[in-house]
Each structure stands twice: as C-alpha cells, then as structure tokens.
N, C-alpha and C positions, 0 to 999 in steps of 0.2 A: 851739111845739108840744111836748107832753110825753106820753110813753108810760108807763103805770103798770100794775103787776100786784102786788097783795097787799103793798103797802108804803105804807100810809096814813101811817105815821109819817114817812116820807121825803117823800111828796107834799105834805103840809100845809105845811111850811116852804118848799118849792119854789114852790108857788102864791102863798104870802104874799109871797115875795121878788119874784116876777114882777109881781104886781099893785101893788107899790109904784111901778112906773113908770106914769106917767099915760097916758091914751088917745092923746096925740100921739106917744108913743114906743112904744106897744104897743096895736095896734088890737084884737086878740083873742087869747085863749089857748085853743087846741084841746087838750083832754085826751082821749087814747085810753085808755079803761079796758079792759084786756085780760081781761074776764070775772073781775074780782077777786071774792074770797069773804070778804074781811076787813072788810066794812063800807064800803069805798071808795065804792060806788055811792050808798049812803044819805047819806054825808057830802057827796059832790059834789051830790046832789040838794037839799041844804039851803043851798048857796051862793047868794048873791044878786047877785054882781057880774055885770052884763050882758055883760061881755066874755068870761066863761067859756062855752065851747062844748064840751059833753061828747059824745063819740062812744063808744058802748059796743059792743064786739065780743061776738058770741054765744058765742065760744069763745076760749081763749087761743091767739093766733096768734103768740106770741113777740114779741121786740123788733122783728125785721125786719118782721113782718106789721103791727105797730102803727105803725111809721114809714111804711110804704107807705099804710096806711089814712089816717093823719093828714095826710100831705102831700097826698094826692089830695083829701081833704075840704077842706083849707085853700085849695088853689088853686081848686077849683070854687066854693067859697062866697065867698071874699074877694078873689080875683084879686090877691094881694099882689105887690109888687115884690120883697120879701125875706121869707124865713121863717127862724126860728131854732129848732133842734131840740135836745132834751135828754132824758135819762132822768129818772125821778122822783126820783132821789137826787142830782141835779145842778141847780145854780141859779146865776144871775149874781151876781157881787159887786154891792153897791149902786153904782149909777151906771154899770154896764157897758153897759146898752142905750143910755143917753144918750151914752156914749163911742162906741159904734157909729155912732149917727146923726151925730155930729160929725166922723167920718172921711170921706174921699172914697171910699166903697165902689165907685164906678163903676170904680175901678182894678182890681177883682177880680170874678170870677164867683162866688166863694164865699170865706168867711173862717172861719178856725179861731181860737177864743179860746185864751188860756193857761189851763190847768186845774190847779188846786191842791187838795190835800187840805185839810180844815178847819184843820189845824195849820200850814198855810203851805208845806208841802213840795210840790214839783212832782209831779203825779200822772203817774207813768210810763206807765200804761196808756193815757193820753190824750196822750202826747207825739207830735206829728206827725212825719212822716218823708218822705224822698225815696226814690224807687224806685232801688235800687242797680243794677238791671239796665239802667237807662237812662243810667248814668254810670259809666265804668270806674274813675274815682277813688273814687267811693263804693263800688263793688263791691270794690275792693282793700281799702278801709278796713273794710268789713263782714267780709271774710275774716280780718282781723287782730283786730278789736275787737267782733265780734258786732253786737248791736242798736245799740250806740253808734256804729257806722260809718255807719248810714243814718238813724237818728233825729236830729232837729235837736239840736245841742248845747245844753246848759243855758244857756250865755251868751246865746243868742238870746232868752231870756226877758227880758233886760235891754236889748235893742236895739229898733229901730223896726219890725221885721217882715221877713219873707222869704217867698219862694215855696216851696210844698211840693207833694207829689204825693198824699199819703195822710193822712187824719186820722179822728177818731172823730165820733160823733154827740152829743158833749157840748159844747155851745156852738158848734155848727156853723151858720153863717149862709149861706143859699143863695139865690141870686137866681133870678128867673123865667127869665132867659136860661140859667142853668146847668141848670135843670130841663128846658128845651127841648132842651138838648144831651145830657143824660144820662138823661132819663126819671125814673122813681121807683125807690126801693129795691125789691129783689126779696123780697117777703114769704115766698117759699118757703124762704128760707134759715133762717128761724125765729129763730135766735139765734147770735151770734158772727160777726164778720167781715163782716157786711152793710154796715157803715159803711166799712170799708177797701175792699171790692169796689166800693162805689158811688163813693167819692171817687177811687179809682184809675181807674175807668171814666170819670169826668168829666175827669180829667187827660188820659187817652188821647184823649178827644174834642176836646181843645184848650182845655178850661176852665182858667182860671188861679185857683188857690187860694192865698190869702195867709194866713200865720200872723201875727196882729197881737196881740202881748202886751199892748198897751194895754187890750184887752178881757179881763177876768178872770172866770173861772168857778170855782166850788167844787164838788168831787165828794165827797160824803159816802159813799165807797165802803167799806162794812164787811161786805158780804154773805158773803165767804169768809174773812175773818180773815187775809188775806194779799194778795199781788199776783197778779192773774190769775184764771183760772177754777177753780183748784184750791186746796184747803185744804192748805197745805204742797205736796206733789206729788200728792195724791190728789183725784180729781174727785168732787165732792159736789154734787148727786146724780150717780150714775154715767152717766145718759143724756147728760150734757153731753159725754162723751168723743166721741160720734158727731158732734154739730154742730160742736164745736170743730175737729176734725181734717178733716172733710169740707170745711168752708168755708175752712179754711186752704189746702187743696189748690187750691180754686178761685181763691183770692187769689194763691197762688204762681204758678199757671199764667198768670193774667192779667199778673202782674208780670214773669215771667221769659222768656216766649216759648219759643224752642227750648231755652234753658238749663234749662227746667223739668225735663226728663227726666234729665240728669246730676245735677241737684240732688236728685232723689229718692233717689239712692244714699246721700246724706248724711242726708236728712231722715227717711226711713222707719225705719232702724234705731234712731234716737233716739226716735222715737215709740213703737215697739213695746217699747223697753226700759223705758218707764214702767210696764209691768205689774208691776215689782218693788215699786211703791208701793201695789199693790192686793191685798194679801194677803186671802184670803177671798172675793175676787170676780175672780180672775185670768182664768178661762175666759170669764166674762161680759165683762170688759174686752177680751179678745182678739176676741171676736165683734163687739163694737161697733166696735173699731178696724178690723177687717177690712172690715166693711160700709162704714165711713166712707171708707176708702181706695178701695174699688171704686166707690162712688157718686161720690166726688170725681173720680176719673179719668174716669168716663164721664159726668160732669155730670148725674147723676140727682138731681132736687130734689123730685119728687112723692112724698115719703115721708110717711106719717101719723105725727104726733107720738105718738099713742097706741101705735102699734106700736113706736116706739123706746123709750118708757117701759116697755112690757111686756117688751121684749127685755133691758132693763137689770136686771130683777128677778133676784136671786141664784138660781142653779140648783143642783141636787144635785151636779153636776160640780164646783162651786166648793168643796165641802167639802174642807178640807185644802190648798187652793191659795190 
C-alpha cells in the first residue's frame, strides 16, 4: 500500500518496482492519492496493470489519513494475511518481497525492513528503536548518548534480526493479527509521528515487531534537503511546526508514562529555543508551537488543516522578528 501526494516523479519508480514482483508475491497494490494536483490522477488512470487499486481522497488528509484510508480499504476488499505500507518515495529493493515470503513471518506480528538512502547509507529517520522507558539500561544509555541510546545500533543491519518497539511506515509489514490488536492508524494526526504512535501502540498491546535486515527498502528522501522535517533547523513550510511537535508530545506520553511530566522540563525549552532559526516568522512560530503544546497535552486532534495553514501565514507582528 502506497500513499502519495504531488510527487508523481517519486511514485512512478515506486510502482514500477512493486509491480516487478509477480502476482504470487504481491496480490494488489493499493495507491491512496491524497487529492494530488500534479497530474498524478491522470497518470494513474492510464495504468493498465489489473493489480493497481486506486483510492482517491477528496481532500489532502495527510500521510496519517492516507494510511488509515488505505489500510481500511485493503482489509475490507482483499482480506489479506499481510500488508506492506510505504510512502511514495520509498520502494523495496529488487527481491525484497520474495525475501519476505521466504522468511517465517509467523514468528512476528509485524516486520520492519532495513531502510537505506539510494547511495547505500542507512536512512536514519527510518532506523527502528526500542522504548527506553520500558528498559532502564536503554534509559540510561539514552541519557548518555541521545537517540543512539534507544535506536537499534548500526551493526544490527548486518545481523539476522531483533525485536523492536517502534518503527516507521517505510517497509512496514503488518499482519491481520496485528491490525486486530492495534486497529488502524489515526488519520487525525495528519502528518508526522503517526507511524511511531501506531507501532508503539501495537507493542503495548502485546504485538511482537521484528526488525529483519534481510528485507531491504530504499527511501529516496530528498524533500527537505536534510535529515528530518526541517531544512537545516528551519521548518519549511512553517505549518509543519504544529504537527511535528503536537504529535511528538502524544508519542512521548505514550512511551514515557508518568515520566512524561518530568521529561517535559527538558523537552519544552529545547523546542521553544528553535525560534532562533525562524527569523522573520518568530511570532508565528511561537503561536504554532504554543498551540501544538496545548493540543498535545490535552490530546486535541480535531483541528482543521486549513486553519493550521492559515495560522502559519506571516503576520505583521513578525516584521523585524
């Protein structure tokens, strides 16, 4: 299953790679077109492979909404034993799906592939992790080494696999049993963190997620010209400030339990200090950040995307700031 929005140049090689796998290894490819305006709909309409199943959203519901729509549709229409999900700029290495079928997947409720940049480097944004709040050794390692304390080490990519708690929706294989345990992604999250929240929720529900580096995916991630959601340290476009931080608070709360509240004393000052990277839009940045924190703390998800976009427009108060 693939979610796409205005990235036809990325979607085309992704679908070509997927359809290289025969019907025995890939029954159908559900593509959720998030109301693209770049010719994606017309191009998809001219495809003739009978395995392509196009679902078009009336509006852009974000990656989270697309994954919820697509997974629900795939389950209702095909009743599959397993689904594999990815963004439009991510695709399996040749033979990856065959490798999945050759493994004993019944050992796991879900499986995360090893994800690499096209040049062969490990894609850090897709490096799976363990929850440090469930393991004091990992917690202490995180305090010393930051994200390297809880993300799986690089040498795991050369081993036979390990259990994880959290991963991304790039090369994520999920069984029907796991969907029965965790439900579907929450489309109200719109963008960022929906995969982490979903997979951590699956782990909390007792689902076993395996990282199997034998299964390799490529992530042609060039949207921001850097690593993460910001170009350098500046969020582009600015409305992403809201979703990134609101959803991170939801994820941290799910992960940390009662330790969430003392952790805020460390997290929030770092977040608000990012304003220094947003010269010319600082007041707007602070408004978005403030709303993100409030909505994250109170679990408010019923925000209209159009309102967030409007809120991110530069104001007169930003002049000189």
